[in-house]
C-alpha positions in Angstrom: -67.2 63.5 58.6 -64.3 65.4 57.0 -63.0 65.0 53.5 -59.5 65.9 52.3 -59.0 66.8 48.7 -55.4 66.1 47.7 -54.2 67.0 44.3 -50.9 65.9 42.9 -50.3 69.0 40.7 -46.8 69.1 39.3 -44.5 71.6 41.0 -42.7 74.3 39.1 -39.5 72.3 39.4 -41.2 69.3 37.8 -42.6 71.4 35.0 -39.2 73.0 34.4 -37.5 69.6 34.3 -40.1 68.4 31.8 -39.4 71.4 29.7 -35.6 70.8 29.8 -36.2 67.2 28.9 -38.4 68.1 25.9 -35.8 70.6 24.7 -33.0 68.0 24.9 -35.2 65.5 23.1 -35.9 67.9 20.3 -32.2 68.8 19.9 -31.3 65.2 19.7 -34.1 64.6 17.1 -32.9 67.6 15.1 -29.3 66.5 15.2 -30.2 63.0 13.9 -32.5 64.5 11.2 -29.7 66.8 9.9 -27.1 64.0 9.9 -29.4 61.6 8.1 -30.5 64.3 5.6 -26.9 65.4 4.9 -25.6 61.8 4.5 -28.4 60.8 2.1 -28.1 64.0 0.1 -24.4 63.4 -0.4 -25.1 60.1 -2.1 -25.3 60.0 -5.9 -28.6 59.2 -7.7 -27.2 55.8 -8.6 -26.3 55.0 -5.0 -29.8 56.1 -3.9 -31.4 53.9 -6.5 -29.4 50.9 -5.3 -30.9 51.5 -1.9 -34.4 51.9 -3.4 -34.6 55.6 -2.4 -35.6 58.5 -4.6 -34.3 62.0 -4.0 -37.8 63.1 -3.1 -37.9 60.6 -0.2 -34.8 61.9 1.5 -36.7 64.5 3.6 -39.3 62.0 4.8 -36.8 59.4 5.7 -34.7 61.9 7.6 -37.9 63.1 9.5 -38.9 59.6 10.4 -35.4 58.7 11.6 -35.3 61.9 13.7 -38.6 61.2 15.3 -37.5 57.7 16.2 -34.2 58.9 17.7 -35.3 59.7 21.1 
């Protein structure tokens, strides 16, 4: 009796496409992070307080928003 061992290893093209997709995702996340960070940083302390956000929270909010972007 003969056995055939078939592996479905990703081809170089598949790996390259996955790399390009990962790069595009990171660029989108970074763009959203920067936009969120800049917009929140531009607000006055009073406006941030009205939203319930402290200045120390801006970076964390921008990071979370960027992660959820893509």
